[in-house]
C-alpha positions in Angstrom: 110.0 99.1 76.8 113.0 99.3 79.2 110.6 100.5 81.9 108.4 97.4 81.6 111.5 95.2 81.6 112.7 96.7 84.8 109.2 96.3 86.3 109.3 92.6 85.3 112.7 92.1 86.9 111.6 93.8 90.1 108.7 91.4 90.4 110.3 89.5 93.2 112.9 90.1 95.8 115.2 87.3 94.5 115.1 88.5 90.9 115.9 92.0 92.1 118.9 90.8 94.1 120.1 88.7 91.2 120.0 91.6 88.8 121.8 93.9 91.2 124.5 91.4 91.9 125.1 90.4 88.3 125.1 94.0 86.9 127.3 95.2 89.8 129.7 92.3 89.4 130.0 93.0 85.7 130.7 96.7 86.2 133.4 96.0 88.8 134.9 93.4 86.6 135.1 95.8 83.7 136.7 98.5 85.8 139.2 96.0 87.3 140.2 94.5 83.9 140.1 97.6 81.7 141.4 100.4 84.0 143.6 98.5 86.4 141.8 99.2 89.7 142.1 96.6 92.4 139.0 94.6 93.2 138.7 96.2 96.7 139.0 99.7 95.1 136.5 99.0 92.5 134.0 97.6 95.0 134.5 100.6 97.3 134.1 103.1 94.6 131.0 101.3 93.3 129.5 101.2 96.8 129.9 104.9 97.3 128.6 105.8 93.8 125.6 103.4 94.3 124.5 104.9 97.6 124.8 108.5 96.3 122.8 107.7 93.2 120.2 105.8 95.3 119.4 109.0 97.1 119.2 110.9 93.8 116.8 108.2 92.3 114.5 107.8 95.3 112.2 110.8 94.7 111.5 110.0 91.1 107.9 108.8 90.4 106.8 109.0 94.1 103.2 109.9 94.8 102.2 110.7 98.3 99.2 109.1 100.0 97.3 112.4 99.7 98.0 112.6 95.9 96.8 109.0 95.4 93.7 109.5 97.6 94.5 106.6 99.9 95.7 107.8 103.3 96.3 105.0 105.8 95.1 105.9 109.3 98.0 106.7 111.6 100.5 107.3 108.9 102.0 110.5 107.6 99.8 111.8 104.7 103.0 112.8 102.8 104.4 109.2 102.9 104.7 107.4 99.6 101.8 105.3 98.5 103.9 102.9 96.4 107.6 103.6 96.9 108.7 100.9 94.3 112.0 100.3 96.1 113.0 97.2 94.1 112.6 99.1 90.8 114.7 101.9 92.1 117.4 99.5 93.3 117.6 98.2 89.7 117.7 101.7 88.1 120.3 102.8 90.6 122.4 99.7 89.8 122.2 100.5 86.0 123.2 104.1 86.6 125.9 103.4 89.1 127.5 100.9 86.7 127.7 103.5 83.9 129.0 106.2 86.3 131.6 103.8 87.7 133.0 103.0 84.3 133.1 106.7 83.4 134.8 107.7 86.7 137.4 104.9 86.3 138.1 106.1 82.8 138.6 109.6 83.9 141.0 108.7 86.8 144.1 108.5 84.6 143.2 111.9 83.0 143.0 113.5 86.5 146.4 112.0 87.5 144.9 109.7 90.1 
């Protein structure tokens, strides 16, 4: 059910951007209000977490052109047939929001 919802949200570039911006803004707002981070610190921490998680999420569900049986002439046969980057941006945003809140909650316990 959630997978279909994310696929629907990733249907257009503008809906993907809207989801990423709204969810990111909510996560940074929660961290700033609940854990006392500055807005700049919350955004910077979110940015770093988001990019790290993007590289972790990118390989999930990727099928190469050879596996799908549709190799485009002149391209690398191991290149993804359908990379689904908009869906992965939304999944990365959801994961990064959760990780940001957990990390900001752990900061006081670590003495930071």
